[in-house]
C-alpha positions in Angstrom: -5.9 25.5 -1.2 -5.1 25.7 2.3 -2.7 22.2 2.6 -3.2 21.7 6.4 -7.1 20.6 5.3 -6.1 18.7 2.1 -8.7 16.2 2.0 -9.4 13.5 -1.1 -13.0 12.8 -1.3 -14.1 9.5 -0.8 -12.6 6.7 -3.1 -11.0 9.7 -4.7 -7.2 10.8 -5.5 -6.0 14.7 -4.9 -2.2 15.5 -6.9 -0.9 18.5 -5.5 2.6 19.0 -7.3 5.2 20.4 -4.5 9.0 19.8 -3.7 10.0 17.3 -0.6 10.5 20.0 1.6 7.2 21.3 1.5 5.4 18.0 1.5 8.1 17.4 4.7 6.3 20.3 6.2 2.9 19.7 6.4 1.2 18.5 9.2 0.1 14.4 9.4 -2.2 13.9 6.6 -4.1 11.2 6.3 -3.3 8.3 3.4 -0.7 11.6 1.9 2.2 10.6 0.1 5.2 12.4 -1.8 5.9 11.0 -5.2 6.8 12.2 -8.6 6.8 15.8 -7.4 3.7 15.7 -6.1 1.6 15.1 -2.9 -0.7 12.0 -3.6 -3.9 12.0 -1.4 -6.4 9.2 -1.6 -9.8 9.2 0.3 -11.1 6.0 1.4 -14.2 3.9 1.5 -16.3 2.4 4.5 -15.9 -1.0 2.9 -12.0 -0.1 1.8 -12.0 0.7 5.8 -12.7 -2.7 6.5 -11.0 -4.4 3.8 -7.5 -3.0 5.0 -8.7 -4.0 8.9 -9.7 -7.7 7.6 -6.6 -8.1 5.5 -4.0 -6.9 8.7 -5.8 -9.4 10.7 -5.1 -11.9 8.7 -1.8 -11.3 7.9 -0.8 -10.6 11.7 -1.8 -14.1 12.5 0.3 -15.6 9.5 3.4 -13.5 9.8 4.0 -13.1 13.8 4.8 -16.9 13.7 7.4 -16.3 10.9 9.2 -13.3 12.7 7.6 -10.4 10.5 5.4 -7.4 11.7 2.1 -6.1 9.5 1.3 -2.3 9.8 -1.6 0.0 8.2 -0.6 2.6 7.1 3.3 2.9 8.2 5.2 5.2 6.1 8.0 3.6 3.7 10.8 6.5 2.7 12.9 6.5 0.2 15.2 8.9 -1.2 13.1 9.9 -4.1 9.6 9.0 -2.9 7.4 8.4 0.6 4.5 5.8 0.9 1.8 5.5 3.1 0.7 1.9 1.9 -2.7 0.7 3.1 -1.1 -2.8 4.4 2.4 -3.4 4.9 4.7 -6.5 6.2 8.2 -6.4 7.1 10.9 -7.9 9.0 11.4 -6.2 12.5 12.2 -2.4 12.2 12.6 0.3 14.9 9.3 1.4 16.4 9.6 4.9 15.8 10.7 5.7 13.0 9.4 5.5 8.8 10.8 1.9 7.4 13.9 2.5 5.2 14.4 -0.9 3.8 11.8 -2.4 1.5 9.0 -3.8 2.8 8.4 -7.6 2.4 5.1 -7.2 1.2 2.6 -4.4 0.4 -0.8 -5.0 0.3 -3.2 -2.1 -1.7 -6.9 -2.0 -1.7 -7.8 -0.1 -5.3 -11.1 2.5 -5.2 -11.9 3.2 -8.8 -10.1 6.3 -8.6 -6.8 4.6 -7.2 -6.3 1.9 -10.0 -4.6 3.5 -12.6 -2.0 4.5 -9.8 -1.7 1.2 -7.7 -1.4 -0.6 -11.3 0.5 1.8 -12.7 3.2 4.4 -11.8 3.2 3.4 -7.9 3.6 -0.2 -8.6 7.1 1.3 -10.8 8.0 2.7 -8.2 7.6 0.3 -5.5 9.3 -2.5 -7.6 12.3 0.0 -8.5 12.2 0.6 -4.2 12.9 -3.4 -4.1 9.5 -4.0 -2.5 9.7 -8.3 -2.8 6.1 -8.7 -3.1 2.9 -6.7 -3.9 -0.7 -7.6 -3.4 -3.5 -5.7 -5.1 -7.3 -6.0 -3.8 -9.6 -4.9 -6.1 -13.1 -4.2 -4.3 -15.5 -3.7 -7.5 -13.8 -7.5 -9.4 -13.4 -9.4 -6.2 -10.2 -10.3 -6.8 -6.7 -10.2 -5.3 -3.6 -10.3 -7.7 -0.1 -11.2 -6.3 2.8 -9.9 -7.9 6.6 -11.1 -7.1 9.5 -9.1 -7.7 11.7 -10.4 -9.9 15.0 -8.1 -11.4 13.9 -4.8 -10.5 9.5 -5.7 -12.1 6.6 -7.2 -11.1 5.5 -10.5 -12.7 1.6 -11.4 -12.4 1.9 -14.9 -9.9 -1.3 -15.4 -9.3 -5.1 -13.6 -9.8 -8.3 -15.0 -7.8 -11.2 -14.2 -5.8 -10.7 -16.9 -3.1 -8.2 -18.6 -2.2 -5.0 -18.9 -0.8 -2.4 -16.6 -1.3 1.3 -17.1 -2.7 4.3 -14.8 -1.3 6.2 -14.3 1.8 3.1 -15.5 3.7 0.2 -18.1 2.6 -3.1 -16.6 3.6 -6.9 -17.8 2.8 -9.1 -14.7 1.0 -12.6 -14.9 -0.5 -12.3 -11.3 -1.7 -15.9 -10.4 -1.8 -16.7 -11.2 2.1 -13.3 -8.2 2.7 
């Protein structure tokens, strides 16, 4: 496999074992992350992409007055992992660098093939990395699950299809409309 052409199918995931050094040497690959000794690339779908944009707009409107920044696909680099979350909310950070401090909030939009990743190992790594709030949007079930970090582990704080979120900011969401 030529890693320069590494692309996951729509809604799919490709996992390629490699060292951190090999990952760092790759050219930019959309939706590529590195953790647990592998490059993990997820493919997006049209609805998932629209949901990420909609969530980014809603969060931007709520976060700007609170002095928080919103990004899409912004990298978060830990000593043993590098993530590219769908949407990230941070305290002000340098523009030209990957994040090295834990974001305030990460929002991930599930696909059928990423459910086990976002609700399993990745959730554990996010919590251990110090992420305060984690929202998971499930477009199949039309629901949002809000997790809050309590002592290095996420606890479910909220689950709904339509309503007002808990977390660093509150926004009104109807998941079926994303």
